[in-house]
C-alpha positions in Angstrom: 107.7 63.9 83.5 106.8 61.6 86.4 103.3 61.8 87.8 102.2 61.1 91.3 99.0 59.4 92.2 98.5 61.6 95.3 98.4 58.7 97.6 98.4 61.0 100.7 94.7 61.6 101.3 95.2 64.7 103.4 97.4 66.3 100.6 94.8 65.5 98.0 92.0 67.0 100.2 94.0 70.1 100.9 94.8 70.8 97.2 91.8 69.5 95.3 89.1 70.0 97.9 89.9 72.9 100.2 92.0 75.0 97.9 89.8 74.2 94.9 86.7 75.3 96.7 88.4 78.6 97.7 89.7 79.1 94.1 86.3 78.5 92.5 84.7 80.9 95.1 87.2 83.6 94.3 86.7 83.1 90.6 82.9 83.5 91.0 83.2 86.7 93.1 85.6 88.2 90.5 83.2 87.4 87.7 80.3 88.9 89.6 82.2 92.2 90.0 83.4 92.4 86.4 80.2 91.4 84.7 78.4 94.4 86.0 81.0 97.1 85.3 84.6 97.1 84.2 85.5 100.5 85.4 89.1 100.9 86.9 88.0 100.5 90.5 86.2 97.2 89.7 89.2 95.9 87.8 91.6 96.6 90.6 89.4 95.1 93.3 88.7 92.0 91.2 92.5 91.8 90.6 92.8 90.7 94.2 90.6 87.6 93.6 92.0 86.9 90.1 95.6 86.9 91.3 94.7 84.3 94.0 92.9 82.2 91.4 95.9 82.2 89.0 98.3 81.2 91.9 96.0 78.3 92.8 95.8 77.1 89.2 99.6 76.6 89.2 99.2 74.7 92.5 96.7 72.4 91.0 99.0 71.7 88.0 102.0 70.7 90.0 100.1 68.7 92.6 100.5 65.3 90.9 103.9 66.0 89.3 107.1 64.3 90.7 109.8 66.3 89.1 111.7 68.6 91.4 112.7 71.2 88.8 109.2 71.5 87.4 107.4 71.7 90.7 109.8 74.3 92.1 109.1 76.5 89.1 105.3 76.0 89.4 105.5 76.5 93.2 107.3 79.8 92.6 104.5 80.9 90.3 101.9 79.7 92.8 103.5 81.8 95.5 103.8 84.8 93.2 100.1 84.8 92.4 98.9 84.3 95.9 101.3 86.7 97.6 100.9 89.4 94.9 97.2 89.6 95.4 97.0 92.0 98.4 98.8 94.8 96.5 95.6 95.3 94.5 93.8 96.1 97.8 96.5 98.7 98.6 95.9 100.5 95.3 92.1 100.1 95.7 92.1 101.7 99.1 94.4 104.5 98.0 92.0 105.4 95.2 89.1 105.4 97.7 91.0 107.6 100.1 92.6 110.0 97.6 90.6 109.7 94.4 91.6 108.3 91.0 92.8 111.7 89.9 95.4 111.8 92.6 96.3 108.1 92.5 96.5 108.2 88.7 97.4 105.4 86.3 101.1 106.1 86.5 101.1 105.8 90.3 98.9 102.7 90.2 101.3 101.0 87.8 104.3 102.1 89.9 102.9 100.4 93.0 101.9 97.3 91.1 105.2 96.9 89.3 107.3 97.8 92.3 105.6 95.1 94.4 105.9 92.7 91.5 109.7 93.2 91.5 109.8 92.5 95.2 107.8 89.3 94.6 110.1 88.4 91.7 113.1 88.5 94.0 111.8 85.4 95.8 113.5 83.5 92.9 116.9 84.3 94.3 116.0 82.5 97.5 114.6 79.6 95.6 117.8 79.2 93.5 120.0 79.3 96.6 120.3 75.9 98.3 119.3 76.0 102.0 117.7 79.5 101.7 114.5 78.9 99.8 112.0 76.1 99.2 112.5 72.3 99.4 110.0 70.4 97.3 110.9 66.8 96.5 110.4 63.2 97.6 112.0 63.8 101.0 109.3 66.4 101.8 106.6 64.2 100.4 106.2 66.8 97.6 104.9 69.4 100.0 106.7 72.8 100.1 109.1 73.2 103.1 110.4 76.8 103.6 113.8 77.6 105.0 114.2 80.5 107.5 115.6 83.1 105.0 112.7 82.6 102.6 110.2 82.6 105.4 111.5 85.9 106.8 111.7 87.5 103.4 108.1 86.7 102.5 106.8 87.7 105.9 108.6 91.0 105.8 107.7 91.9 102.2 104.0 91.0 102.7 103.7 92.7 106.1 105.6 95.9 105.3 104.4 96.6 101.8 101.0 95.0 101.6 99.2 93.8 104.8 100.4 96.6 107.0 99.4 99.4 104.5 96.0 97.7 103.9 95.1 97.7 107.6 96.3 101.3 108.0 94.4 102.5 104.9 91.3 100.5 105.9 91.0 102.4 109.1 91.7 105.7 107.3 88.8 104.9 104.9 86.6 103.9 107.8 87.1 107.2 109.6 86.3 109.0 106.3 82.8 107.5 106.2 80.0 109.3 108.0 77.1 107.1 107.0 76.7 104.2 109.5 75.6 101.8 106.8 78.8 102.4 104.9 80.8 101.9 108.1 79.1 98.6 108.8 79.9 97.4 105.3 83.5 98.5 105.6 83.8 96.6 108.9 82.8 93.5 106.9 85.6 94.2 104.4 88.2 94.5 107.2 86.9 91.4 109.0 87.0 89.4 105.8 90.6 90.5 105.1 91.6 89.5 108.6 90.1 86.1 108.0 92.1 85.7 104.8 95.3 86.8 106.5 94.9 84.2 109.3 94.9 81.6 106.5 97.8 83.2 104.6 100.1 83.6 107.6 99.0 80.2 108.7 100.4 78.8 105.4 103.6 80.7 105.9 104.0 79.3 109.4 103.1 75.7 108.5 105.5 75.7 105.5 108.3 77.0 107.8 107.5 74.7 110.8 107.7 71.7 108.4 111.5 72.4 108.1 111.6 71.9 111.9 109.7 68.7 111.7 106.4 70.2 113.0 103.4 69.4 110.8 100.3 71.5 111.1 99.2 71.2 107.5 96.0 69.2 108.4 94.9 72.0 110.7 95.6 74.7 108.1 93.7 72.7 105.5 90.6 72.9 107.7 91.2 76.6 108.6 91.9 77.4 105.0 88.6 76.4 103.6 86.7 78.2 106.3 88.7 81.4 106.4 89.1 81.5 102.6 85.4 81.2 101.8 84.2 83.3 104.7 86.9 86.0 104.2 86.3 86.3 100.5 82.5 86.6 101.0 82.8 89.2 103.7 85.1 91.3 101.6 82.7 91.0 98.7 79.6 91.9 100.7 81.4 94.7 102.3 82.8 96.3 99.1 82.5 94.2 96.0 78.7 94.1 95.9 78.6 97.9 96.0 81.0 98.0 93.0 78.4 96.2 90.9 76.0 99.1 91.1 
């Protein structure tokens, strides 16, 4: 295994400063939720943060490695963890809207497994030259997405996770009559919006790199702000209430 020294300062800052801070913040919020109560609703909401943390851990591992086969596998696992995270919010909101009796364990697992299969299918793009992810010396060991992979990820995330989350969020909001609850839920929605700006920014920056357009520096700055602020707003809007 060949190791890099991460000579590119911006790449080092992006991975081991910006993303590390967001990862540690998410881990802290998940622990706060789970240490108070481990009921099903808490576990599912914390799953959103935990999935993101796991994805980032793989990213930290392959950061200094200069072996194309290894980094492609670890990058795939990174993508899986990060892009899988929103499905926990879909299940969480469905339970809030319909109750745990209606959205029972079988239905929860069906949603989680079904989305997991869609995420697993990213591997077919990765294994097809010119369709997936380039990650080697020619890309300075930063992921570059080809158009088919970019479109697949955008479509799957938008149709099966992000779109439903926004739709269900407004359904839940309308269900609340208490103004204090509505205010807290607005924080949750605003926090999720901030995180999606970051996530879709990553999608776009990875794709634009294939066209020779580099916006990774900008996304590194946006990422640390949006990641920490978004995670905190979602936690104060909903997560803090789950501790009680």
